[in-house]
C-alpha positions in Angstrom: -3.3 49.2 38.5 -1.0 46.2 38.5 -4.1 44.3 39.2 -5.8 45.6 36.1 -2.5 45.1 33.5 -2.5 41.8 35.2 -6.1 40.6 33.8 -6.1 42.5 30.7 -2.5 40.5 30.4 -4.1 37.5 31.2 -7.3 38.3 28.7 -4.9 38.5 25.8 -3.1 35.6 27.0 -6.5 33.4 26.4 -7.4 34.7 23.7 -4.2 34.3 21.6 -4.6 30.9 23.0 -8.5 30.1 22.3 -7.6 31.6 18.9 -4.7 29.3 18.4 -6.7 26.1 19.7 -9.2 27.0 17.1 -7.1 27.3 13.9 -5.1 24.3 15.4 -8.3 22.2 15.2 -9.5 23.9 12.1 -6.2 22.9 10.1 -6.7 19.0 11.7 -10.3 18.5 10.4 -9.7 20.0 7.2 -6.8 17.6 7.6 -9.0 14.8 7.9 -11.6 15.9 5.7 -8.9 16.1 2.9 -7.7 12.2 3.5 -11.5 11.2 3.7 -12.1 12.9 0.4 -9.4 11.2 -1.2 -10.7 7.9 0.0 -13.7 8.7 -1.5 -12.6 9.5 -4.6 -9.9 6.3 -4.5 -13.1 4.1 -4.2 -15.6 5.4 -6.5 -12.0 5.3 -9.4 -12.5 1.8 -8.4 -16.3 0.9 -8.5 -16.3 2.6 -12.4 -13.3 0.7 -13.8 -13.8 -2.5 -12.5 -15.0 -5.0 -15.5 -16.8 -8.5 -15.5 -15.6 -11.9 -16.7 -18.3 -13.7 -18.6 -17.0 -16.8 -17.6 -16.3 -15.4 -13.6 -17.8 -17.3 -10.8 -20.6 -15.1 -9.5 -19.7 -12.3 -7.5 -19.9 -13.9 -4.5 -19.2 -17.4 -3.7 -18.8 -18.8 -0.1 -15.9 -21.4 0.1 -17.3 -25.2 1.6 -17.2 -25.3 5.2 -14.5 -27.5 7.3 -14.3 -28.1 11.0 -11.1 -26.3 10.9 -10.0 -22.4 11.9 -11.9 -20.0 9.4 -8.7 -17.7 10.0 -7.9 -16.1 6.8 -4.3 -18.0 7.0 -1.7 -19.0 4.5 -3.5 -22.2 3.9 -6.6 -20.5 2.6 -5.0 -17.6 0.7 -3.5 -20.9 -1.5 -6.8 -22.4 -2.1 -8.4 -18.6 -2.9 -5.6 -18.5 -5.1 -6.7 -21.8 -6.8 -10.0 -20.3 -7.5 -8.2 -16.8 -8.7 -10.8 -15.0 -5.9 -10.5 -12.2 -4.4 -11.2 -11.8 -0.5 -13.8 -10.1 0.5 -14.7 -10.2 3.8 -15.4 -13.6 6.6 -15.9 -16.4 3.8 -16.7 -14.0 0.9 -15.0 -14.2 -2.4 -15.1 -12.3 -5.6 -13.2 -11.9 -9.0 -11.3 -8.4 -8.7 -10.5 -7.0 -12.0 -10.3 -3.4 -13.3 -10.5 -2.5 -16.9 -7.5 -0.7 -18.1 -8.5 1.3 -21.0 -11.2 3.2 -19.4 -8.1 3.7 -16.3 -5.7 4.7 -18.9 -8.2 7.0 -20.5 -8.4 9.1 -17.3 -5.0 8.8 -16.4 -2.4 7.3 -19.1 0.1 7.2 -16.6 -1.8 4.2 -14.5 0.7 1.6 -15.1 -1.2 -0.9 -12.7 -4.4 -1.8 -9.7 -2.7 -2.4 -5.8 -4.3 -4.7 -3.8 -3.8 -6.7 -0.6 -7.1 -9.7 0.4 -8.4 -8.3 4.1 -7.1 -4.8 4.2 -8.1 -1.7 2.2 -5.1 -1.4 0.6 -7.0 -1.0 -2.9 -5.5 0.8 -5.3 -4.7 2.3 -8.6 -0.4 2.8 -9.2 1.3 5.4 -11.1 4.7 5.1 -13.0 6.6 8.3 -13.7 10.5 7.5 -14.6 11.0 11.5 -15.9 9.9 12.6 -12.4 9.8 10.0 -9.7 8.0 11.7 -6.8 4.9 13.5 -9.2 2.1 11.0 -7.6 3.6 11.9 -4.1 1.0 15.0 -3.4 -1.6 14.8 -6.5 -4.3 12.1 -7.1 -5.2 10.3 -10.0 -6.7 13.2 -11.8 -3.3 15.9 -11.4 -4.8 17.9 -8.7 -3.6 18.2 -5.0 -3.9 15.3 -2.5 -2.2 15.1 0.8 -2.7 11.6 0.2 -0.7 11.1 -3.1 -1.0 7.8 -5.1 1.1 4.6 -5.0 3.5 4.8 -7.3 6.2 2.6 -9.1 9.8 3.4 -8.5 11.1 5.6 -11.8 14.2 3.1 -11.7 12.1 0.4 -11.4 10.0 -1.8 -14.8 6.6 -3.7 -14.6 9.2 -6.8 -15.5 11.9 -6.0 -13.6 13.4 -8.4 -10.9 12.1 -5.9 -8.0 9.5 -3.6 -8.3 9.5 -1.1 -5.8 6.7 0.7 -4.8 6.1 3.8 -2.3 2.8 5.1 -0.4 2.0 7.3 2.0 0.7 6.1 5.6 -2.0 8.4 6.5 -2.9 8.9 10.1 -6.5 7.8 9.2 -5.6 4.2 8.6 -5.9 4.7 4.2 -3.1 4.2 1.9 -0.1 2.3 2.7 -0.8 3.1 6.7 -2.4 -1.4 7.2 2.0 -1.8 5.9 2.4 -1.1 9.7 0.5 -4.2 10.8 3.2 -6.5 9.1 5.1 -5.7 11.7 3.6 -9.0 12.9 4.6 -12.1 11.8 0.3 -13.4 12.6 -0.9 -11.1 10.4 1.5 -11.5 7.0 0.6 -15.0 7.3 -3.1 -13.9 7.7 -2.6 -11.6 5.0 -0.1 -13.0 2.3 -1.5 -12.5 -0.9 -0.5 -9.1 -2.8 -2.0 -8.9 -6.1 -1.0 -6.7 -8.7 -3.8 -6.1 -11.7 -1.6 -4.8 -15.5 -2.6 -4.7 -19.0 -1.1 -7.8 -19.1 -3.1 -10.1 -16.6 -3.3 -10.3 -12.7 0.0 -10.9 -11.0 0.1 -12.6 -7.5 2.5 -12.3 -4.7 3.7 -14.1 -1.4 5.1 -11.9 1.3 8.3 -13.4 2.4 10.0 -10.6 4.8 9.0 -7.5 6.0 11.9 -5.5 7.8 12.7 -2.0 8.6 15.1 0.4 7.3 15.9 3.8 5.9 15.1 5.6 3.7 18.1 5.3 1.5 18.9 1.5 3.0 20.9 -0.6 -0.1 18.1 -2.9 -0.6 16.3 0.2 -2.5 19.0 -0.4 -5.1 17.9 -4.4 -6.2 15.4 -3.2 -9.0 17.3 -4.8 -12.2 19.8 -7.4 -10.9 22.6 -7.2 -13.4 23.7 -10.7 -12.5 22.8 -13.8 -9.9 25.4 -13.0 -7.6 23.8 -9.1 -7.0 20.8 -10.5 -6.6 22.0 -12.9 -4.1 23.5 -11.2 -2.1 20.8 -8.4 -1.6 18.2 -11.5 -0.8 20.6 -12.5 1.8 21.2 -9.1 3.3 18.1 -7.9 4.3 17.1 -11.8 5.1 19.2 -11.3 7.6 17.8 -7.6 8.7 14.2 -8.6 8.6 11.8 -8.5 11.4 11.0 -12.6 10.5 10.9 -14.3 6.9 8.5 -16.8 5.3 9.0 -20.1 3.5 12.1 -20.3 1.5 14.7 -17.5 0.6 13.9 -15.9 -3.5 15.6 -17.2 -5.6 17.5 -15.8 -8.6 15.0 -15.5 -11.7 12.1 -15.2 -8.8 10.3 -11.4 -9.8 9.4 -9.7 -6.2 7.4 -6.7 -5.1 8.5 -4.4 -2.2 5.9 -2.1 -0.8 7.0 1.0 1.4 6.3 3.6 3.3 6.9 5.8 6.3 7.1 4.6 9.7 6.0 6.7 12.7 9.3 6.3 14.6 11.7 8.8 12.4 11.8 10.8 9.6 13.4 8.8 7.4 12.5 5.0 8.9 10.7 2.5 6.7 9.0 -0.5 6.8 9.0 -2.9 3.5 7.2 -5.5 2.5 9.5 -7.8 0.2 6.5 -10.8 -1.6 7.5 -13.4 -4.2 6.1 -14.0 -7.3 3.8 -17.1 -7.1 
């Protein structure tokens, strides 16, 4: 009898384990599928709201061939910036502007479109001052989404000293996941240009510093600096704590953009990428 009971208990335990594994597997698959659906929706929105300029260059333009390295470094980015192109792949570039009338007709809370050359970051940006984290788990159309939509800090303004934009680090490599690559300085040098499109025009920023901070770090208080001393102190402090800096320290009056995402090493840990308007 004892042997029979043991067999029954083992069978029950095995059944429970298999059921748990099945449920876990289904949840993982469902989560992955949801994130892929979110990404597909962004790509469709991207294509649907792109506009063309009669004076724009052809969709595909190859930069002149040189004997120098073809790596998309800061020098290459500068050349691209002069021509107002956006990097696609290899040496191919094209204009990249969205129709904000169409975007805002779909969702009036959209205030920009963020993109980084050579990465998958290519998303609308939302702003809801009276509901700061509204798009943490909502998609562009207001439905539930694990990916959410990048959003501007409630206390920031488009013409402020520092626009802080938050986005999820999705484990499928979407949303702000590429920001984690900025822990390496060489990656930052090869992807140094951050572009923000708004109704007022296209603004380009150059990466200055990357830092690991806590979610309540004092740097997040730099939004609209009351004076030069405040701005200078915040920049000096974050520069000293940064993983690295590139170029000269920003000066009071220069506009910043800060991209913030979670890291994989702690619930309250964040990675921020700070860039200066060009």
